[in-house]
N, CA and C atoms as an extended XYZ file, in Angstrom:
369
Properties=species:S:1:pos:R:3:atomname:S:1:resname:S:1:resid:I:1 pbc="F F F"
N        30.484       15.734      -31.727 N   MET     1
C        30.430       14.548      -32.565 CA  MET     1
C        31.092       13.377      -31.849 C   MET     1
N        30.657       12.180      -32.210 N   ASN     2
C        31.189       10.998      -31.537 CA  ASN     2
C        32.180       10.277      -32.442 C   ASN     2
N        32.640        9.146      -31.972 N   ASP     3
C        33.679        8.405      -32.687 CA  ASP     3
C        33.134        7.195      -33.444 C   ASP     3
N        31.965        7.315      -34.029 N   GLY     4
C        31.403        6.200      -34.794 CA  GLY     4
C        30.447        5.336      -34.011 C   GLY     4
N        29.932        5.837      -32.927 N   THR     5
C        28.968        5.089      -32.132 CA  THR     5
C        27.732        4.773      -32.965 C   THR     5
N        27.250        3.544      -32.829 N   SER     6
C        26.065        3.127      -33.570 CA  SER     6
C        24.933        2.787      -32.605 C   SER     6
N        23.741        3.227      -32.994 N   ILE     7
C        22.545        3.062      -32.168 CA  ILE     7
C        21.467        2.408      -33.013 C   ILE     7
N        20.710        1.511      -32.403 N   ILE     8
C        19.510        0.977      -33.040 CA  ILE     8
C        18.305        1.419      -32.219 C   ILE     8
N        17.327        2.003      -32.908 N   LEU     9
C        16.071        2.429      -32.291 CA  LEU     9
C        15.009        1.398      -32.637 C   LEU     9
N        14.314        0.897      -31.628 N   ILE    10
C        13.302       -0.141      -31.821 CA  ILE    10
C        12.000        0.380      -31.211 C   ILE    10
N        11.073        0.781      -32.066 N   ASP    11
C         9.837        1.415      -31.593 CA  ASP    11
C         8.805        1.334      -32.706 C   ASP    11
N         7.570        0.992      -32.372 N   ASP    12
C         6.525        0.859      -33.388 CA  ASP    12
C         5.877        2.191      -33.761 C   ASP    12
N         6.220        3.270      -33.074 N   GLU    13
C         5.695        4.595      -33.415 CA  GLU    13
C         6.605        5.201      -34.484 C   GLU    13
N         6.248        4.991      -35.752 N   LYS    14
C         7.143        5.308      -36.865 CA  LYS    14
C         7.544        6.781      -36.925 C   LYS    14
N         6.584        7.695      -36.785 N   ASP    15
C         6.921        9.122      -36.873 CA  ASP    15
C         7.884        9.521      -35.761 C   ASP    15
N         7.606        9.047      -34.548 N   PHE    16
C         8.458        9.371      -33.408 CA  PHE    16
C         9.882        8.869      -33.635 C   PHE    16
N        10.006        7.605      -34.030 N   VAL    17
C        11.328        6.999      -34.139 CA  VAL    17
C        12.123        7.593      -35.304 C   VAL    17
N        11.462        7.932      -36.392 N   GLU    18
C        12.164        8.556      -37.523 CA  GLU    18
C        12.679        9.941      -37.136 C   GLU    18
N        11.853       10.698      -36.421 N   THR    19
C        12.271       12.028      -35.965 CA  THR    19
C        13.439       11.925      -34.986 C   THR    19
N        13.335       11.000      -34.046 N   LEU    20
C        14.411       10.815      -33.074 CA  LEU    20
C        15.705       10.391      -33.782 C   LEU    20
N        15.591        9.510      -34.746 N   ALA    21
C        16.783        9.056      -35.482 CA  ALA    21
C        17.452       10.238      -36.175 C   ALA    21
N        16.678       11.103      -36.817 N   LYS    22
C        17.246       12.277      -37.487 CA  LYS    22
C        17.973       13.173      -36.496 C   LYS    22
N        17.388       13.382      -35.330 N   ARG    23
C        18.021       14.244      -34.326 CA  ARG    23
C        19.314       13.620      -33.800 C   ARG    23
N        19.301       12.316      -33.571 N   LEU    24
C        20.513       11.642      -33.080 CA  LEU    24
C        21.629       11.682      -34.118 C   LEU    24
N        21.253       11.548      -35.392 N   ARG    25
C        22.263       11.628      -36.450 CA  ARG    25
C        22.824       13.039      -36.558 C   ARG    25
N        21.928       14.018      -36.556 N   HIS    26
C        22.338       15.410      -36.767 CA  HIS    26
C        23.058       15.992      -35.546 C   HIS    26
N        22.445       15.900      -34.382 N   ARG    27
C        23.015       16.544      -33.190 CA  ARG    27
C        24.069       15.692      -32.508 C   ARG    27
N        23.924       14.372      -32.587 N   GLY    28
C        24.876       13.511      -31.895 CA  GLY    28
C        25.949       12.946      -32.794 C   GLY    28
N        25.701       12.984      -34.101 N   GLY    29
C        26.656       12.414      -35.035 CA  GLY    29
C        26.693       10.899      -35.013 C   GLY    29
N        25.646       10.290      -34.479 N   TYR    30
C        25.611        8.835      -34.362 CA  TYR    30
C        25.198        8.177      -35.672 C   TYR    30
N        25.623        6.936      -35.858 N   ARG    31
C        25.079        6.077      -36.905 CA  ARG    31
C        23.833        5.470      -36.279 C   ARG    31
N        22.677        5.670      -36.912 N   VAL    32
C        21.412        5.225      -36.321 CA  VAL    32
C        20.634        4.379      -37.324 C   VAL    32
N        20.239        3.192      -36.888 N   ASP    33
C        19.326        2.349      -37.649 CA  ASP    33
C        18.002        2.304      -36.902 C   ASP    33
N        16.940        2.127      -37.660 N   VAL    34
C        15.589        2.130      -37.107 CA  VAL    34
C        14.908        0.824      -37.469 C   VAL    34
N        14.154        0.283      -36.533 N   THR    35
C        13.298       -0.862      -36.800 CA  THR    35
C        12.034       -0.720      -35.957 C   THR    35
N        10.972       -1.321      -36.429 N   PHE    36
C         9.664       -1.096      -35.816 CA  PHE    36
C         9.132       -2.293      -35.040 C   PHE    36
N         9.872       -3.409      -35.030 N   THR    37
C         9.467       -4.592      -34.268 CA  THR    37
C        10.685       -5.228      -33.614 C   THR    37
N        10.430       -5.941      -32.542 N   GLY    38
C        11.506       -6.657      -31.883 CA  GLY    38
C        12.132       -7.707      -32.780 C   GLY    38
N        11.291       -8.389      -33.554 N   GLU    39
C        11.796       -9.437      -34.439 CA  GLU    39
C        12.764       -8.857      -35.473 C   GLU    39
N        12.385       -7.737      -36.099 N   ASP    40
C        13.274       -7.104      -37.084 CA  ASP    40
C        14.564       -6.609      -36.434 C   ASP    40
N        14.433       -6.113      -35.207 N   ALA    41
C        15.618       -5.635      -34.494 CA  ALA    41
C        16.617       -6.766      -34.284 C   ALA    41
N        16.124       -7.934      -33.920 N   LEU    42
C        17.027       -9.071      -33.696 CA  LEU    42
C        17.767       -9.440      -34.973 C   LEU    42
N        17.075       -9.367      -36.111 N   ASP    43
C        17.750       -9.637      -37.390 CA  ASP    43
C        18.884       -8.642      -37.622 C   ASP    43
N        18.628       -7.356      -37.363 N   LYS    44
C        19.661       -6.332      -37.574 CA  LYS    44
C        20.824       -6.525      -36.597 C   LYS    44
N        20.504       -6.881      -35.365 N   ILE    45
C        21.541       -7.036      -34.340 CA  ILE    45
C        22.414       -8.259      -34.648 C   ILE    45
N        21.849       -9.255      -35.305 N   ARG    46
C        22.656      -10.412      -35.742 CA  ARG    46
C        23.675       -9.986      -36.798 C   ARG    46
N        23.296       -9.004      -37.626 N   GLU    47
C        24.127       -8.589      -38.761 CA  GLU    47
C        25.121       -7.478      -38.428 C   GLU    47
N        24.837       -6.673      -37.414 N   PHE    48
C        25.661       -5.504      -37.139 CA  PHE    48
C        25.839       -5.351      -35.635 C   PHE    48
N        27.014       -4.918      -35.227 N   GLU    49
C        27.305       -4.755      -33.805 CA  GLU    49
C        27.057       -3.308      -33.382 C   GLU    49
N        25.940       -3.097      -32.697 N   TYR    50
C        25.566       -1.769      -32.205 CA  TYR    50
C        26.183       -1.527      -30.832 C   TYR    50
N        26.305       -0.240      -30.491 N   ASP    51
C        26.799        0.146      -29.172 CA  ASP    51
C        25.664        0.319      -28.169 C   ASP    51
N        24.525        0.845      -28.655 N   VAL    52
C        23.374        1.124      -27.792 CA  VAL    52
C        22.099        0.757      -28.541 C   VAL    52
N        21.161        0.152      -27.822 N   ALA    53
C        19.812       -0.096      -28.340 CA  ALA    53
C        18.837        0.700      -27.483 C   ALA    53
N        17.947        1.428      -28.139 N   ILE    54
C        16.900        2.164      -27.444 CA  ILE    54
C        15.590        1.495      -27.846 C   ILE    54
N        14.889        0.951      -26.855 N   ILE    55
C        13.747        0.077      -27.122 CA  ILE    55
C        12.484        0.603      -26.447 C   ILE    55
N        11.393        0.600      -27.212 N   ASP    56
C        10.074        0.860      -26.654 CA  ASP    56
C         9.632       -0.379      -25.877 C   ASP    56
N         8.919       -0.179      -24.796 N   LEU    57
C         8.471       -1.306      -23.982 CA  LEU    57
C         7.272       -2.008      -24.612 C   LEU    57
N         6.279       -1.239      -25.058 N   LYS    58
C         5.043       -1.806      -25.613 CA  LYS    58
C         5.081       -1.764      -27.126 C   LYS    58
N         5.146       -2.960      -27.733 N   MET    59
C         5.100       -3.083      -29.187 CA  MET    59
C         4.265       -4.309      -29.514 C   MET    59
N         3.618       -4.310      -30.673 N   PRO    60
C         2.891       -5.526      -31.071 CA  PRO    60
C         3.875       -6.670      -31.310 C   PRO    60
N         3.419       -7.877      -31.098 N   GLY    61
C         4.311       -9.026      -31.252 CA  GLY    61
C         5.251       -9.098      -30.067 C   GLY    61
N         6.527       -9.164      -30.337 N   MET    62
C         7.546       -9.245      -29.287 CA  MET    62
C         7.665       -7.889      -28.598 C   MET    62
N         7.390       -7.844      -27.296 N   ASP    63
C         7.478       -6.558      -26.591 CA  ASP    63
C         8.923       -6.241      -26.217 C   ASP    63
N         9.120       -5.100      -25.583 N   GLY    64
C        10.461       -4.648      -25.263 CA  GLY    64
C        11.228       -5.564      -24.322 C   GLY    64
N        10.541       -6.097      -23.308 N   LEU    65
C        11.231       -6.993      -22.373 CA  LEU    65
C        11.661       -8.284      -23.062 C   LEU    65
N        10.792       -8.842      -23.903 N   GLU    66
C        11.161      -10.054      -24.646 CA  GLU    66
C        12.327       -9.774      -25.584 C   GLU    66
N        12.284       -8.609      -26.235 N   THR    67
C        13.360       -8.219      -27.143 CA  THR    67
C        14.675       -8.090      -26.379 C   THR    67
N        14.625       -7.459      -25.199 N   LEU    68
C        15.806       -7.315      -24.355 CA  LEU    68
C        16.425       -8.670      -24.025 C   LEU    68
N        15.607       -9.625      -23.612 N   VAL    69
C        16.112      -10.950      -23.235 CA  VAL    69
C        16.839      -11.602      -24.410 C   VAL    69
N        16.249      -11.506      -25.611 N   GLU    70
C        16.871      -12.104      -26.790 CA  GLU    70
C        18.160      -11.370      -27.180 C   GLU    70
N        18.148      -10.039      -27.070 N   ILE    71
C        19.354       -9.255      -27.371 CA  ILE    71
C        20.493       -9.680      -26.453 C   ILE    71
N        20.200       -9.808      -25.175 N   LYS    72
C        21.244      -10.135      -24.200 CA  LYS    72
C        21.815      -11.534      -24.430 C   LYS    72
N        21.009      -12.440      -25.002 N   LYS    73
C        21.526      -13.765      -25.351 CA  LYS    73
C        22.544      -13.648      -26.489 C   LYS    73
N        22.247      -12.785      -27.467 N   MET    74
C        23.115      -12.636      -28.643 CA  MET    74
C        24.300      -11.728      -28.380 C   MET    74
N        24.051      -10.598      -27.733 N   ARG    75
C        25.063       -9.558      -27.525 CA  ARG    75
C        24.998       -9.075      -26.068 C   ARG    75
N        25.584       -9.830      -25.160 N   PRO    76
C        25.499       -9.473      -23.738 CA  PRO    76
C        26.021       -8.069      -23.418 C   PRO    76
N        26.967       -7.563      -24.204 N   GLY    77
C        27.551       -6.259      -23.911 CA  GLY    77
C        26.793       -5.072      -24.480 C   GLY    77
N        25.766       -5.319      -25.268 N   LEU    78
C        25.000       -4.220      -25.864 CA  LEU    78
C        24.229       -3.483      -24.773 C   LEU    78
N        24.444       -2.168      -24.694 N   ARG    79
C        23.756       -1.355      -23.694 CA  ARG    79
C        22.353       -1.037      -24.193 C   ARG    79
N        21.352       -1.297      -23.345 N   VAL    80
C        19.949       -1.120      -23.714 CA  VAL    80
C        19.311       -0.074      -22.815 C   VAL    80
N        18.635        0.884      -23.456 N   ILE    81
C        17.859        1.902      -22.743 CA  ILE    81
C        16.410        1.741      -23.183 C   ILE    81
N        15.505        1.596      -22.230 N   PHE    82
C        14.085        1.604      -22.555 CA  PHE    82
C        13.618        3.042      -22.632 C   PHE    82
N        12.887        3.360      -23.677 N   LEU    83
C        12.299        4.683      -23.857 CA  LEU    83
C        10.838        4.441      -24.177 C   LEU    83
N         9.960        4.718      -23.204 N   THR    84
C         8.580        4.304      -23.380 CA  THR    84
C         7.594        5.233      -22.692 C   THR    84
N         6.420        5.279      -23.227 N   GLY    85
C         5.329        6.016      -22.605 CA  GLY    85
C         4.581        5.154      -21.617 C   GLY    85
N         4.968        3.904      -21.499 N   HIS    86
C         4.223        2.953      -20.669 CA  HIS    86
C         5.031        2.456      -19.476 C   HIS    86
N         6.133        3.090      -19.189 N   ALA    87
C         7.003        2.579      -18.121 CA  ALA    87
C         6.443        2.907      -16.747 C   ALA    87
N         6.648        2.007      -15.860 N   SER    88
C         6.417        2.254      -14.444 CA  SER    88
C         7.732        1.914      -13.760 C   SER    88
N         7.846        2.295      -12.520 N   ALA    89
C         9.070        1.948      -11.792 CA  ALA    89
C         9.246        0.432      -11.789 C   ALA    89
N         8.134       -0.302      -11.695 N   GLU    90
C         8.206       -1.765      -11.648 CA  GLU    90
C         8.732       -2.342      -12.962 C   GLU    90
N         8.181       -1.901      -14.094 N   THR    91
C         8.651       -2.440      -15.371 CA  THR    91
C        10.063       -1.962      -15.669 C   THR    91
N        10.387       -0.753      -15.268 N   GLY    92
C        11.746       -0.261      -15.452 CA  GLY    92
C        12.742       -1.084      -14.674 C   GLY    92
N        12.397       -1.407      -13.437 N   GLU    93
C        13.279       -2.237      -12.617 CA  GLU    93
C        13.370       -3.661      -13.170 C   GLU    93
N        12.257       -4.181      -13.684 N   GLU    94
C        12.288       -5.512      -14.294 CA  GLU    94
C        13.256       -5.522      -15.475 C   GLU    94
N        13.198       -4.468      -16.297 N   GLY    95
C        14.122       -4.351      -17.425 CA  GLY    95
C        15.563       -4.292      -16.961 C   GLY    95
N        15.828       -3.511      -15.912 N   LYS    96
C        17.196       -3.414      -15.394 CA  LYS    96
C        17.665       -4.761      -14.842 C   LYS    96
N        16.755       -5.495      -14.189 N   ASN    97
C        17.101       -6.819      -13.671 CA  ASN    97
C        17.424       -7.793      -14.798 C   ASN    97
N        16.857       -7.563      -15.980 N   LYS    98
C        17.109       -8.440      -17.131 CA  LYS    98
C        18.254       -7.930      -17.995 C   LYS    98
N        18.920       -6.869      -17.562 N   GLY    99
C        20.125       -6.439      -18.253 CA  GLY    99
C        20.080       -5.076      -18.919 C   GLY    99
N        18.960       -4.363      -18.810 N   ALA   100
C        18.903       -3.018      -19.396 CA  ALA   100
C        19.780       -2.069      -18.591 C   ALA   100
N        20.389       -1.101      -19.281 N   PHE   101
C        21.183       -0.085      -18.595 CA  PHE   101
C        20.270        0.813      -17.766 C   PHE   101
N        19.168        1.268      -18.364 N   ASP   102
C        18.246        2.168      -17.667 CA  ASP   102
C        16.978        2.315      -18.489 C   ASP   102
N        16.047        3.123      -17.967 N   TYR   103
C        14.835        3.409      -18.719 CA  TYR   103
C        14.465        4.875      -18.563 C   TYR   103
N        13.769        5.394      -19.581 N   MET   104
C        13.306        6.777      -19.590 CA  MET   104
C        11.866        6.772      -20.094 C   MET   104
N        11.098        7.774      -19.708 N   THR   105
C         9.717        7.835      -20.148 CA  THR   105
C         9.524        8.919      -21.205 C   THR   105
N         8.609        8.648      -22.125 N   LYS   106
C         8.210        9.621      -23.145 CA  LYS   106
C         7.164       10.538      -22.527 C   LYS   106
N         7.121       11.780      -22.910 N   PRO   107
C         8.083       12.420      -23.799 CA  PRO   107
C         9.409       12.637      -23.069 C   PRO   107
N        10.491       12.484      -23.798 N   VAL   108
C        11.811       12.604      -23.199 CA  VAL   108
C        12.455       13.906      -23.673 C   VAL   108
N        13.157       14.548      -22.786 N   GLU   109
C        13.943       15.735      -23.148 CA  GLU   109
C        15.168       15.221      -23.907 C   GLU   109
N        15.378       15.741      -25.116 N   PHE   110
C        16.441       15.223      -25.987 CA  PHE   110
C        17.807       15.283      -25.312 C   PHE   110
N        18.124       16.371      -24.627 N   ASN   111
C        19.427       16.472      -23.960 CA  ASN   111
C        19.589       15.426      -22.864 C   ASN   111
N        18.487       15.095      -22.176 N   GLU   112
C        18.552       14.038      -21.156 CA  GLU   112
C        18.836       12.688      -21.804 C   GLU   112
N        18.226       12.448      -22.972 N   LEU   113
C        18.494       11.207      -23.688 CA  LEU   113
C        19.953       11.149      -24.129 C   LEU   113
N        20.479       12.261      -24.617 N   MET   114
C        21.884       12.298      -25.027 CA  MET   114
C        22.798       11.997      -23.832 C   MET   114
N        22.471       12.527      -22.663 N   GLU   115
C        23.253       12.273      -21.467 CA  GLU   115
C        23.179       10.795      -21.073 C   GLU   115
N        21.975       10.196      -21.213 N   LYS   116
C        21.801        8.783      -20.863 CA  LYS   116
C        22.590        7.893      -21.826 C   LYS   116
N        22.603        8.245      -23.108 N   ILE   117
C        23.393        7.494      -24.087 CA  ILE   117
C        24.876        7.585      -23.724 C   ILE   117
N        25.330        8.784      -23.401 N   ALA   118
C        26.748        8.980      -23.030 CA  ALA   118
C        27.089        8.137      -21.790 C   ALA   118
N        26.185        8.117      -20.810 N   ALA   119
C        26.433        7.337      -19.594 CA  ALA   119
C        26.476        5.841      -19.925 C   ALA   119
N        25.598        5.375      -20.804 N   ALA   120
C        25.584        3.965      -21.183 CA  ALA   120
C        26.891        3.584      -21.888 C   ALA   120
N        27.379        4.487      -22.728 N   LEU   121
C        28.616        4.213      -23.460 CA  LEU   121
C        29.828        4.146      -22.529 C   LEU   121
N        29.763        4.838      -21.401 N   GLN   122
C        30.877        4.847      -20.454 CA  GLN   122
C        30.828        3.680      -19.474 C   GLN   122
N        29.729        2.970      -19.480 N   GLN   123
C        29.527        1.847      -18.551 CA  GLN   123
C        30.590        0.782      -18.753 C   GLN   123
């Protein structure tokens, strides 16, 4: 269990993100909020200080990179991990250049994601 770490999941795949949120709450003991668009995520991030944001790269409307740029303007210290089925080394590196901690591709091994979250928190 953790010490009250809070995570926001931003992904338009509702079933995937709800399942992931349940696993993070149950196995990781994290406080997890879910949102399905970049715009909604920004509203939540204005209201609450999260420790980690996990963002899908491809979403309708504001995509993951645009969301990252706006997050970093509001909360420069928020650690961002891209979790996407559409990542390439190029887009992953672009995200890191814009302030993301790292990126992972779907499907992701849950234990690897937990390790990446732990590494982001120690950054």
